[in-house]
ZANU-112009 format. One record per residue: x, z, y of N, C-alpha, C in turn. Coordinates in steps of 0.1 Angstrom, whole numbers, padded with zeros to 4 digits, always signed. Example, Ala and Ser with C-alpha at 12.3 -4.5 7.8 and 13.67 -1.06 7.14 Angstrom:
ZANU-112009
+0132+0078-0057+0123+0078-0045+0132+0078-0033+0128+0071-0022+0137+0071-0011+0129+0079+0000
END
This chain:
ZANU-112009
+1111-1845+1933+1105-1837+1922+1110-1822+1923+1123-1821+1925+1128-1807+1926+1122-1800+1938+1120-1808+1949+1114-1802+1961+1100-1797+1958+1093-1804+1951+1079-1800+1947+1079-1788+1939+1088-1787+1929+1088-1775+1921+1092-1763+1929+1102-1765+1938+1106-1754+1947+1094-1749+1956+1087-1759+1961+1076-1755+1969+1065-1748+1961+1063-1752+1949+1053-1745+1940+1057-1731+1938+1070-1728+1935+1075-1715+1933+1073-1706+1945+1075-1711+1956+1073-1703+1969+1059-1699+1971+1050-1709+1968+1036-1706+1970+1031-1695+1960+1037-1695+1948+1033-1685+1939+1038-1671+1943+1049-1670+1951+1054-1657+1955+1047-1651+1967+1040-1659+1975+1034-1654+1987+1025-1642+1985+1016-1643+1975+1007-1631+1973+1015-1618+1971+1026-1619+1963+1034-1607+1961+1041-1602+1973+1046-1612+1981+1052-1608+1994+1042-1601+2003+1030-1607+2004+1019-1601+2012+1016-1586+2007+1016-1584+1994+1013-1571+1989+1024-1561+1993+1036-1566+1991+1048-1557+1994+1048-1554+2009+1045-1564+2017+1044-1562+2032+1034-1552+2036+1022-1553+2030+1011-1544+2033+1015-1530+2029+1021-1529+2017+1026-1516+2012+1036-1510+2021+1046-1518+2026+1056-1512+2035+1049-1508+2048+1040-1515+2053+1033-1512+2066+1026-1498+2064+1019-1497+2053+1012-1484+2050+1021-1473+2049+1033-1475+2042+1043-1464+2041+1048-1460+2055+1051-1470+2063+1056-1468+2076+1046-1460+2085+1034-1465+2084+1023-1458+2092+1022-1443+2088+1022-1441+2074+1021-1428+2069+1032-1419+2074+1044-1424+2073+1056-1417+2078+1055-1414+2093+1050-1424+2101+1049-1422+2115+1039-1411+2118+1028-1411+2110+1018-1400+2112+1023-1387+2109+1032-1386+2099+1037-1374+2094+1047-1368+2105+1056-1377+2110+1066-1373+2119+1060-1371+2133+1051-1380+2137+1045-1379+2151+1031-1374+2149+1029-1364+2142+1015-1359+2139+1008-1355+2152+0995-1359+2153+0987-1355+2164+0987-1339+2165+0992-1334+2176+0994-1319+2178+0980-1312+2177+0969-1319+2179+0956-1312+2179+0949-1312+2166+0956-1318+2156+0949-1321+2143+0947-1308+2135+0955-1298+2137+0954-1286+2129+0949-1274+2137+0942-1276+2148+0937-1264+2156+0924-1259+2149+0922-1247+2151+0910-1241+2145+0903-1234+2156+0889-1234+2156+0881-1226+2165+0882-1232+2179+0889-1224+2188+0888-1227+2202+0895-1240+2206+0903-1246+2198+0910-1258+2202+0910-1268+2191+0898-1271+2186+0896-1280+2175+0889-1292+2180+0893-1304+2174+0885-1316+2176+0876-1316+2164+0863-1312+2166+0854-1311+2155+0840-1314+2160+0830-1312+2152+0816-1314+2156+0809-1301+2160+0816-1291+2163+0810-1279+2167+0803-1280+2180+0795-1269+2183+0787-1270+2195+0796-1268+2208+0807-1261+2206+0815-1258+2218+0829-1264+2215+0835-1269+2226+0848-1275+2225+0856-1273+2238+0868-1267+2237+0875-1264+2249+0877-1276+2258+0881-1288+2252+0882-1300+2260+0870-1308+2258+0860-1307+2267+0848-1314+2265+0849-1329+2266+0859-1334+2274+0862-1348+2274+0872-1351+2263+0867-1353+2251+0875-1355+2239+0884-1367+2240+0879-1377+2247+0886-1390+2248+0899-1388+2255+0901-1377+2263+0913-1375+2270+0924-1371+2260+0920-1365+2249+0930-1362+2238+0932-1375+2229+0921-1381+2226+0922-1392+2216+0929-1404+2222+0926-1407+2235+0931-1419+2241+0941-1417+2251+0943-1405+2256+0952-1402+2267+0966-1399+2262+0976-1399+2271+0990-1396+2267+0993-1383+2273+0996-1373+2265+1000-1360+2269+1014-1360+2276+1015-1354+2288+1027-1354+2296+1032-1340+2296+1042-1336+2287+1046-1322+2285+1053-1316+2297+1058-1324+2306+1066-1319+2318+1057-1310+2327+1044-1312+2326+1034-1305+2334+1028-1293+2327+1032-1291+2315+1026-1280+2307+1028-1266+2314+1019-1257+2312+1021-1243+2315+1013-1236+2304+1012-1223+2305+1005-1215+2294+0990-1218+2294+0985-1223+2306+0970-1225+2307+0967-1239+2313+0976-1248+2314+0973-1261+2319+0979-1272+2311+0973-1284+2311+0977-1296+2303+0974-1308+2312+0982-1318+2311+0980-1331+2318+0981-1342+2309+0971-1352+2310+0971-1364+2302+0971-1376+2312+0978-1386+2308+0976-1399+2315+0966-1407+2308+0955-1411+2315+0944-1417+2308+0945-1432+2308+0937-1439+2300+0938-1453+2298+0937-1461+2311+0930-1456+2321+0928-1464+2333+0939-1461+2343+0950-1454+2339+0961-1451+2348+0960-1439+2356+0949-1432+2356+0947-1419+2363+0952-1408+2355+0953-1396+2360+0958-1385+2353+0948-1374+2353+0946-1367+2342+0936-1357+2341+0943-1344+2338+0941-1334+2346+0947-1321+2344+0936-1310+2341+0938-1303+2330+0929-1292+2326+0936-1279+2329+0929-1270+2336+0934-1257+2339+0924-1247+2333+0928-1239+2324+0919-1230+2316+0919-1215+2322+0909-1208+2319+0908-1194+2324+0917-1185+2317+0922-1188+2305+0931-1180+2298+0941-1189+2290+0952-1184+2286+0963-1192+2280+0958-1200+2268+0963-1213+2267+0961-1221+2255+0974-1226+2249+0985-1222+2256+0998-1225+2251+1007-1213+2252+1019-1213+2245+1028-1203+2246+1042-1209+2246+1052-1202+2252+1065-1207+2254+1074-1202+2243+1081-1212+2237+1091-1209+2226+1102-1219+2227+1114-1214+2226+1126-1223+2226+1127-1231+2239+1122-1225+2250+1122-1231+2263+1112-1241+2266+1102-1244+2256+1092-1254+2258+1078-1247+2255+1068-1253+2260+1054-1249+2257+1049-1255+2244+1043-1248+2237+1037-1252+2224+1022-1248+2223+1014-1257+2218+1000-1253+2217+0998-1242+2206+0990-1232+2210+0986-1222+2201+0979-1228+2189+0983-1224+2177+0976-1229+2165+0970-1216+2158+0957-1217+2155+0951-1206+2148+0949-1209+2133+0956-1218+2128+0956-1220+2114+0961-1208+2107+0955-1205+2095+0959-1193+2088+0969-1197+2077+0980-1190+2076+0990-1193+2066+0993-1180+2058+1000-1182+2047+1004-1170+2039+1014-1162+2048+1013-1149+2047+1021-1140+2056+1034-1137+2049+1045-1136+2056+1058-1131+2051+1060-1117+2055+1051-1111+2062+1052-1097+2066+1047-1088+2055+1055-1078+2052+1052-1069+2041+1038-1062+2043+1030-1061+2033+1017-1054+2034+1006-1063+2039+1008-1076+2042+0998-1085+2046+0997-1097+2038+0985-1103+2037+0983-1115+2029+0984-1128+2037+0979-1127+2050+0978-1139+2058+0982-1136+2072+0985-1147+2080+0988-1145+2094+0985-1158+2101+0984-1158+2115+0982-1170+2122+0994-1178+2123+0993-1191+2125+1005-1200+2124+1014-1200+2135+1009-1202+2148+1018-1204+2159+1013-1197+2172+1019-1186+2176+1015-1180+2188+1025-1169+2191+1026-1165+2204+1035-1153+2207+1028-1141+2203+1015-1141+2202+1007-1129+2196+1004-1132+2182+1008-1123+2173+1006-1125+2159+0995-1117+2154+0987-1123+2145+0975-1116+2139+0977-1116+2124+0976-1104+2118+0979-1102+2104+0967-1098+2097+0965-1103+2084+0953-1100+2076+0957-1094+2063+0950-1083+2059+0953-1077+2046+0946-1085+2034+0950-1082+2022+0943-1088+2010+0930-1081+2008+0928-1069+2012+0916-1061+2010+0909-1057+2023+0896-1058+2024+0889-1056+2036+0891-1042+2042+0895-1032+2034+0897-1018+2039+0912-1016+2043+0920-1027+2041+0934-1026+2046+0935-1027+2061+0947-1026+2067+0948-1027+2081+0949-1041+2085+0942-1045+2096+0943-1057+2103+0952-1054+2115+0962-1063+2118+0971-1059+2129+0973-1071+2139+0973-1068+2152+0976-1077+2162+0989-1072+2169+0999-1081+2172+1011-1076+2176+1018-1086+2186+1024-1081+2197+1032-1089+2205+1043-1080+2211+1055-1081+2207+1066-1072+2211+1062-1058+2207+1062-1049+2217+1058-1035+2215+1043-1032+2216+1036-1042+2220+1021-1040+2221+1015-1042+2207+1006-1034+2203+1000-1034+2190+0986-1029+2190+0977-1035+2182+0964-1030+2179+0961-1032+2165+0957-1021+2158+0954-1022+2143+0940-1016+2141+0933-1021+2131+0920-1016+2128+0917-1018+2113+0909-1009+2108+0905-1009+2093+0891-1005+2092+0883-1013+2084+0869-1009+2081+0869-0997+2073+0861-0987+2077+0860-0974+2070+0848-0972+2062+0836-0977+2067+0824-0975+2060+0819-0987+2053+0806-0987+2049+0799-0998+2042+0802-0996+2027+0792-0990+2020+0794-0986+2006+0791-0998+1997+0800-1008+1999+0799-1021+1991+0812-1023+1984+0811-1031+1973+0824-1035+1966+0826-1050+1971+0838-1051+1978+0841-1064+1984+0851-1072+1975+0850-1085+1976+0860-1093+1970+0873-1093+1978+0884-1097+1972+0896-1098+1979+0895-1109+1989+0903-1109+2000+0902-1119+2010+0905-1133+2005+0896-1142+2009+0897-1156+2006+0899-1164+2018+0910-1172+2019+0912-1181+2030+0903-1193+2029+0896-1196+2040+0886-1208+2039+0883-1213+2053+0876-1224+2054+0871-1229+2066+0857-1224+2068+0855-1217+2079+0842-1210+2081+0836-1216+2094+0822-1218+2093+0815-1222+2105+0810-1210+2112+0815-1207+2123+0812-1194+2130+0797-1195+2136+0793-1184+2141+0779-1184+2145+0776-1192+2157+0786-1198+2163+0784-1207+2175+0785-1222+2170+0787-1224+2157+0788-1237+2152+0801-1244+2151+0812-1237+2153+0825-1242+2152+0832-1238+2139+0840-1248+2134+0847-1245+2121+0860-1239+2125+0863-1228+2118+0876-1220+2121+0882-1217+2108+0896-1216+2108+0903-1210+2097+0900-1195+2096+0896-1190+2085+0892-1176+2084+0896-1170+2071+0896-1156+2070+0897-1149+2058+0884-1142+2056+0878-1144+2044+0864-1139+2041+0865-1129+2030+0857-1117+2032+0856-1107+2022+0841-1105+2020+0837-1107+2007+0823-1108+2004+0818-1096+1996+0805-1092+1998+0799-1082+1989+0784-1087+1988+0776-1079+1981+0762-1083+1979+0754-1082+1992+0757-1072+2000+0749-1070+2012+0756-1074+2025+0769-1075+2025+0777-1077+2037+0788-1087+2034+0790-1097+2043+0802-1105+2043+0810-1102+2056+0823-1100+2055+0831-1098+2066+0841-1109+2068+0840-1117+2079+0848-1129+2081+0857-1126+2093+0870-1127+2091+0880-1125+2101+0887-1137+2104+0889-1141+2117+0897-1152+2121+0905-1150+2134+0916-1156+2135+0925-1154+2147+0919-1161+2159+0922-1155+2171+0919-1161+2184+0933-1162+2191+0933-1166+2203+0945-1168+2210+0952-1154+2214+0944-1143+2213+0950-1130+2216+0946-1119+2206+0941-1123+2195+0937-1112+2185+0930-1117+2173+0920-1110+2169+0912-1113+2157+0897-1111+2160+0890-1122+2157+0875-1121+2158+0869-1117+2145+0860-1108+2145+0853-1103+2133+0838-1107+2133+0835-1116+2124+0821-1120+2123+0815-1112+2110+0806-1103+2113+0801-1095+2102+0787-1100+2099+0785-1104+2087+0772-1110+2083+0765-1100+2074+0754-1094+2079+0746-1084+2072+0735-1092+2065+0735-1092+2052+0725-1100+2045+0712-1093+2042+0712-1080+2042+0700-1072+2040+0702-1059+2047+0690-1052+2049+0691-1039+2056+0700-1029+2049+0709-1023+2056+0718-1013+2051+0713-0999+2051+0718-0991+2042+0713-0977+2042+0718-0970+2055+0730-0973+2059+0735-0967+2071+0733-0978+2082+0731-0973+2094+0728-0982+2105+0740-0985+2114+0752-0982+2109+0764-0984+2117+0776-0988+2108+0786-0993+2115+0798-0996+2108+0809-0988+2115+0819-0984+2108+0830-0976+2114+0843-0983+2111+0852-0982+2121+0866-0987+2120+0875-0977+2125+0886-0975+2118+0897-0967+2123+0906-0976+2131+0909-0971+2144+0917-0980+2153+0930-0973+2157+0941-0980+2157+0953-0975+2162+0958-0985+2173+0963-0980+2184+0968-0988+2195+0981-0983+2201+0989-0991+2206+1001-0987+2213+0997-0981+2227+0985-0983+2231+0980-0977+2244+0971-0965+2241+0967-0958+2252+0958-0947+2250+0944-0951+2254+0934-0944+2247+0920-0947+2249+0916-0944+2263+0910-0953+2271+0906-0951+2285+0892-0954+2288+0886-0964+2280+0872-0967+2281+0866-0966+2267+0855-0959+2266+0850-0956+2252+0839-0966+2247+0835-0975+2256+0825-0985+2251+0812-0986+2260+0811-0977+2269+0798-0977+2277+0797-0989+2286+0808-0995+2289+0808-1007+2298+0807-1020+2291+0806-1019+2278+0805-1032+2270+0819-1035+2263+0828-1026+2264+0841-1028+2258+0848-1014+2256+0857-1014+2246+0866-1002+2245+0880-1006+2250+0886-0998+2258+0898-1002+2265+0909-0992+2261+0921-0997+2259+0933-0989+2257+0943-0993+2268+0950-0983+2274+0960-0986+2285+0973-0980+2281+0984-0985+2287+0997-0980+2286+1004-0982+2299+1010-0971+2304+1018-0972+2317+1009-0977+2328+0996-0974+2328+0987-0978+2339+0983-0992+2338+0986-0999+2327+0981-1013+2325+0973-1015+2313+0964-1025+2313+0955-1027+2302+0964-1032+2290+0962-1026+2279+0970-1029+2267+0962-1037+2257+0950-1032+2253+0942-1039+2243+0927-1036+2246+0918-1045+2241+0904-1044+2243+0897-1047+2230+0886-1039+2228+0876-1042+2217+0863-1045+2224+0857-1057+2221+0845-1061+2228+0832-1058+2220+0822-1054+2227+0809-1052+2221+0804-1065+2214+0797-1063+2203+0793-1075+2195+0782-1082+2202+0782-1096+2201+0770-1104+2203+0763-1105+2190+0750-1104+2189+0743-1105+2176+0735-1118+2175+0734-1123+2163+0726-1135+2161+0717-1133+2149+0704-1134+2151+0694-1132+2140+0691-1144+2132+0684-1143+2121+0681-1155+2113+0674-1166+2120+0666-1163+2130+0659-1174+2138+0668-1180+2149+0681-1176+2149+0690-1182+2158+0691-1175+2172+0684-1165+2174+0684-1158+2187+0696-1150+2189+0703-1151+2201+0714-1143+2204+0710-1131+2213+0717-1119+2211+0713-1108+2219+0725-1099+2219+0724-1088+2227+0735-1078+2228+0730-1064+2224+0721-1064+2214+0715-1051+2210+0724-1042+2203+0734-1046+2196+0744-1037+2189+0753-1031+2200+0757-1019+2198+0766-1012+2208+0778-1007+2201+0788-1004+2209+0800-0998+2204+0804-0985+2212+0810-0976+2205+0816-0964+2211+0828-0960+2203+0838-0955+2210+0851-0951+2203+0855-0937+2208+0859-0928+2199+0863-0915+2203+0873-0910+2193+0880-0899+2197+0890-0893+2188+0883-0883+2179+0886-0884+2166+0882-0875+2156+0894-0871+2147+0897-0858+2147+0909-0854+2139+0921-0862+2142+0923-0865+2155+0935-0872+2159+0935-0887+2157+0924-0893+2153+0923-0907+2150+0912-0913+2159+0914-0925+2164+0904-0933+2171+0894-0939+2161+0881-0935+2162+0871-0940+2153+0861-0948+2161+0860-0961+2158+0851-0970+2165+0838-0971+2157+0826-0968+2164+0813-0970+2158+0806-0982+2163+0801-0990+2155+0793-1002+2158+0779-0999+2153+0769-0997+2163+0756-0993+2159+0746-1004+2161+0737-1006+2151+0726-1015+2152+0714-1007+2154+0706-1009+2165+0694-1001+2167+0685-1002+2155+0678-0991+2152+0669-0991+2140+0657-1000+2142+0652-1000+2154+0640-1009+2157+0644-1024+2155+0657-1027+2158+0662-1040+2157+0664-1044+2143+0671-1035+2135+0674-1038+2121+0662-1038+2112+0651-1033+2117+0638-1032+2109+0629-1044+2112+0632-1052+2122+0623-1063+2126+0623-1074+2116+0613-1082+2117+0612-1093+2108+0621-1104+2112+0625-1113+2103+0633-1125+2107+0647-1121+2113+0652-1110+2109+0665-1106+2114+0676-1110+2105+0674-1109+2092+0685-1112+2082+0686-1126+2077+0698-1132+2076+0710-1125+2078+0713-1123+2093+0718-1111+2096+0721-1107+2109+0737-1108+2111+0741-1116+2121+0755-1118+2123+0759-1110+2136+0770-1104+2135+0776-1097+2146+0790-1103+2149+0792-1107+2161+0805-1113+2166+0812-1103+2175+0822-1096+2170+0830-1087+2178+0844-1091+2178+0852-1086+2187+0866-1091+2189+0875-1080+2192+0887-1080+2185+0898-1071+2188+0909-1079+2194+0913-1075+2206+0923-1084+2213+0934-1076+2220+0946-1081+2220+0956-1077+2230+0952-1083+2243+0953-1076+2254+0948-1081+2267+0957-1092+2272+0952-1103+2275+0959-1114+2282+0953-1116+2296+0961-1118+2306+0956-1120+2319+0947-1133+2320+0936-1132+2326+0927-1143+2327+0922-1144+2341+0917-1156+2345+0911-1158+2358+0899-1148+2359+0899-1139+2368+0889-1128+2367+0875-1132+2371+0865-1126+2364+0851-1127+2368+0845-1114+2365+0833-1112+2372+0826-1099+2370+0811-1102+2370+0804-1096+2360+0790-1097+2359+0784-1084+2365+0773-1085+2373+0767-1074+2379+0752-1074+2375+0746-1062+2373+0733-1061+2367+0725-1051+2375+0712-1054+2378+0704-1045+2386+0701-1032+2379+0701-1031+2366+0698-1018+2359+0711-1012+2353+0723-1018+2356+0735-1012+2352+0744-1010+2364+0747-0998+2367+0753-0994+2380+0768-0996+2380+0775-0996+2368+0789-0996+2368+0795-1010+2369+0807-1012+2373+0814-1025+2372+0818-1027+2357+0817-1039+2353+0821-1042+2339+0828-1055+2338+0839-1057+2346+0845-1070+2348+0853-1075+2335+0855-1066+2325+0862-1071+2313+0853-1075+2302+0840-1075+2304+0831-1080+2293+0835-1095+2290+0834-1098+2277+0837-1112+2273+0825-1121+2273+0814-1116+2278+0802-1124+2280+0796-1120+2293+0787-1128+2298+0778-1125+2310+0764-1128+2307+0755-1119+2310+0741-1121+2308+0735-1125+2321+0729-1137+2322+0723-1141+2335+0708-1142+2334+0701-1140+2345+0687-1140+2345+0681-1126+2344+0670-1124+2336+0664-1111+2336+0664-1106+2321+0672-1096+2319+0674-1090+2306+0666-1076+2305+0659-1073+2294+0651-1061+2293+0659-1048+2295+0672-1048+2291+0680-1036+2293+0689-1036+2305+0695-1048+2308+0704-1048+2319+0697-1052+2333+0686-1057+2332+0679-1062+2344+0684-1076+2349+0683-1079+2362+0688-1092+2366+0703-1092+2366+0709-1103+2362+0723-1105+2361+0729-1116+2368+0739-1114+2376+0747-1125+2382+0761-1124+2377+0769-1135+2378+0783-1135+2374+0791-1141+2385+0800-1132+2391+0809-1137+2401+0822-1141+2394+0826-1154+2397+0838-1159+2390+0848-1165+2399+0861-1163+2396+0872-1170+2403+0875-1183+2397+0884-1190+2404+0887-1204+2400+0903-1205+2398+0907-1209+2387+0921-1212+2385+0925-1226+2390+0933-1227+2400+0936-1240+2406+0951-1242+2406+0956-1254+2401+0971-1256+2402+0976-1258+2416+0989-1254+2418+0994-1254+2431+0995-1269+2436+0995-1279+2427+0996-1293+2431+0983-1297+2438+0973-1289+2439+0961-1292+2446+0961-1286+2460+0973-1285+2466+0975-1279+2479+0965-1283+2490+0963-1297+2491+0954-1302+2501+0943-1311+2495+0944-1314+2482+0934-1322+2475+0933-1337+2479+0943-1342+2487+0941-1356+2491+0943-1366+2480+0949-1361+2469+0952-1370+2457+0943-1368+2446+0933-1360+2448+0923-1356+2437+0909-1361+2441+0905-1373+2436+0892-1377+2440+0880-1370+2433+0883-1363+2422+0872-1355+2416+0877-1343+2408+0870-1332+2411+0874-1319+2404+0861-1314+2398+0860-1311+2385+0848-1305+2379+0851-1292+2373+0841-1283+2373+0842-1270+2367+0833-1270+2354+0839-1265+2343+0832-1265+2330+0830-1251+2325+0818-1247+2323+0814-1233+2320+0808-1233+2306+0813-1225+2296+0808-1225+2283+0795-1216+2282+0785-1222+2276+0773-1214+2273+0772-1210+2259+0767-1198+2256+0765-1193+2242+0750-1193+2238+0742-1190+2248+0727-1190+2245+0720-1193+2258+0714-1205+2259+0708-1209+2272+0695-1216+2269+0683-1209+2270+0670-1216+2266+0667-1228+2275+0672-1228+2288+0669-1239+2297+0681-1242+2305+0689-1252+2302+0702-1254+2309+0700-1258+2323+0688-1263+2327+0686-1267+2341+0684-1255+2350+0682-1243+2343+0679-1231+2351+0692-1224+2355+0703-1228+2349+0716-1221+2353+0721-1228+2365+0724-1220+2375+0728-1225+2389+0741-1219+2393+0749-1227+2399+0762-1223+2405+0761-1224+2420+0767-1213+2426+0767-1212+2441+0781-1210+2446+0784-1216+2457+0796-1213+2465+0794-1200+2472+0804-1191+2473+0802-1178+2479+0810-1178+2492+0803-1175+2503+0809-1174+2516+0813-1159+2518+0823-1155+2512+0827-1141+2513+0837-1138+2502+0842-1125+2502+0852-1121+2492+0846-1108+2485+0852-1106+2473+0849-1094+2466+0860-1090+2457+0860-1078+2452+0870-1072+2443+0865-1073+2429+0871-1080+2420+0866-1082+2407+0864-1069+2399+0873-1060+2401+0873-1047+2393+0864-1037+2399+0858-1040+2411+0849-1030+2418+0835-1034+2421+0832-1047+2421+0819-1052+2425+0808-1047+2416+0797-1043+2421+0785-1038+2414+0773-1045+2420+0761-1042+2414+0749-1048+2419+0746-1043+2434+0750-1031+2436+0747-1025+2449+0757-1031+2460+0769-1035+2456+0779-1040+2465+0781-1055+2465+0773-1062+2458+0774-1077+2457+0771-1083+2470+0776-1096+2472+0773-1103+2484+0758-1107+2484+0752-1108+2496+0738-1111+2496+0735-1126+2493+0722-1129+2491+0718-1143+2488+0721-1153+2500+0722-1147+2512+0724-1156+2523+0739-1161+2523+0747-1155+2515+0761-1160+2514+0763-1171+2503+0752-1175+2497+0753-1184+2486+0749-1198+2490+0757-1208+2485+0753-1222+2487+0753-1229+2474+0742-1236+2470+0741-1241+2456+0749-1254+2454+0753-1256+2442+0760-1268+2438+0751-1277+2428+0753-1290+2429+0745-1298+2419+0752-1298+2406+0744-1298+2395+0749-1297+2381+0749-1311+2375+0759-1314+2367+0759-1327+2359+0754-1324+2345+0754-1334+2337+0749-1333+2324+0758-1324+2315+0752-1315+2307+0760-1306+2298+0768-1314+2288+0780-1310+2285+0788-1317+2274+0792-1306+2264+0788-1308+2251+0792-1299+2241+0789-1284+2244+0778-1282+2251+0774-1268+2255+0783-1263+2266+0790-1271+2273+0797-1267+2285+0789-1273+2296+0785-1265+2306+0778-1270+2318+0789-1274+2328+0787-1286+2334+0797-1292+2343+0791-1292+2357+0800-1288+2367+0797-1289+2381+0808-1296+2388+0804-1305+2398+0813-1312+2406+0817-1303+2418+0829-1298+2418+0834-1289+2429+0844-1296+2438+0844-1309+2439+0854-1316+2446+0854-1312+2461+0842-1311+2467+0841-1307+2481+0847-1293+2484+0845-1284+2474+0850-1271+2475+0866-1271+2476+0871-1279+2467+0886-1280+2466+0891-1287+2479+0885-1298+2483+0890-1305+2495+0889-1296+2508+0879-1287+2508+0877-1279+2520+0886-1266+2520+0893-1264+2508+0901-1251+2507+0916-1254+2508+0923-1246+2514+0937-1247+2515+0944-1240+2504+0943-1246+2492+0948-1239+2480+0964-1241+2480+0970-1230+2477+0985-1230+2476+0990-1225+2463+0981-1221+2454+0986-1217+2441+0975-1209+2434+0977-1206+2421+0966-1199+2414+0964-1185+2418+0975-1177+2419+0974-1162+2421+0968-1159+2434+0973-1166+2445+0968-1163+2459+0953-1165+2460+0948-1176+2454+0934-1180+2456+0925-1172+2447+0930-1166+2437+0921-1158+2428+0917-1145+2436+0924-1142+2446+0921-1129+2454+0909-1132+2464+0907-1144+2468+0898-1146+2479+0885-1152+2474+0884-1166+2471+0871-1172+2470+0868-1176+2456+0855-1179+2454+0850-1183+2441+0835-1187+2441+0829-1184+2430+0815-1188+2428+0806-1177+2422+0793-1179+2422+0784-1170+2415+0775-1179+2407+0773-1174+2394+0764-1181+2385+0751-1172+2384+0739-1179+2384+0726-1173+2383+0718-1181+2373+0707-1174+2368+0698-1181+2359+0684-1179+2364+0677-1190+2368+0665-1189+2376+0652-1188+2368+0653-1190+2354+0641-1189+2346+0635-1175+2347+0622-1175+2350+0615-1162+2351+0614-1155+2338+0616-1142+2337+0615-1134+2325+0622-1139+2313+0634-1144+2316+0642-1150+2305+0657-1148+2309+0666-1149+2299+0680-1148+2302+0688-1157+2294+0700-1160+2299+0710-1168+2292+0723-1160+2290+0731-1163+2280+0744-1157+2277+0755-1167+2278+0764-1165+2286+0776-1174+2287+0789-1167+2284+0799-1174+2280+0812-1168+2278+0819-1165+2291+0823-1153+2293+0830-1150+2306+0844-1155+2305+0852-1153+2316+0866-1158+2316+0875-1149+2307+0870-1138+2302+0877-1129+2293+0874-1133+2279+0866-1143+2276+0863-1148+2263+0874-1158+2259+0884-1154+2252+0895-1164+2249+0892-1174+2239+0881-1172+2232+0876-1182+2222+0871-1194+2229+0863-1192+2240+0857-1203+2247+0859-1201+2262+0871-1205+2267+0874-1203+2281+0867-1214+2290+0865-1210+2302+0860-1220+2312+0873-1228+2316+0871-1240+2322+0882-1247+2327+0878-1257+2338+0888-1261+2346+0886-1271+2356+0893-1284+2351+0887-1295+2354+0893-1308+2351+0895-1316+2365+0907-1319+2368+0910-1326+2380+0916-1340+2376+0910-1350+2382+0915-1364+2380+0923-1368+2392+0936-1371+2390+0945-1376+2401+0947-1391+2400+0949-1397+2412+0953-1411+2412+0967-1412+2408+0975-1402+2411+0990-1403+2408+0994-1388+2406+1006-1387+2399+1012-1373+2397+1026-1373+2404
END
């Protein structure tokens, strides 16, 4: 009898024990997620796992299911051990990590409250700091050591709200941490990149003035005023900082490069003018008109150069390339280098290498073609007149696009090349991109576009 009662009491306690057990499991899982937080969960913009049109790691499963191996980290490469036991190495055209405390850490463009006097917000984690004021007419500042680039909006006769921190879907479809300043006619949305601040200016109706002005201060001296598609500041013979010509997007979704920039000294100050052509701003279906421009400290990237039949100068620092036939630039090609890790010395351990190229506007992705180039060129000097001839080009087969990244299998190129490291091979060989659609053009992100870098993915059998 006593045994039966004891048994009954135990049976009555089981549901309570189960509830407590489930609760403890939930608590432990929550603590584990807090302590061992997915390092990718708070990235914004260029390194986010989201539903945007562009994503730096097109093979998202490599992050979600793979094991990150930190010992192979560098500022622009990452290695994952995949579920099938192989290893995937990503090498980017520009840095995605920075070194701190002797270890590499992923750049985070989350916006946090700033502790720096005179600023409301700043980026969370990077060797390059981006600072945002509370008012749109205050100074925005980008800083790394002694290198500095500051700018402030001067014109636009609008009353703006104070800056609001929010999640913004940029004009390419990606969600980014941003600071937004609103007015009746214009919204100014600023967000950090890996090397500076992106400015998305949303013009909601035709403005009385056809241009925007910024006061610019740099630790370098003005050396290029905008005629090549960028404003350049140099210090001690080296590139210090760059301001890129805007890409525009109209209400119907069309991307173009109609807006221009120029910068010059006025009364001892650098004044940057962003001009929207009158015929463009008066057209139907333009508004809201979005302008995507960028203020950056220069970071070394895998070099590429776009050349144009109607543009005689070299413009290797543009952060976009126009391919195909453009009404202003003429026919455009993009000569690009390849960042390859030194571990690919002979390629015998790498069964597959793919090149991933980000597109911004491409009416027909089957018309974008990649060619191996049998020859050499100087990235800072090549022009349409000095480019390699078509006889030097060998086409590559294209795979299916992923998240607006076009993918090419370049395994044979790697196997045939005696790669010994990144820097040595950037000097010699590479590829050319062309767009074959007649009377049409595509816009891709160049290797100087830190928001959307190109990258290679190499699958190793072993490391």
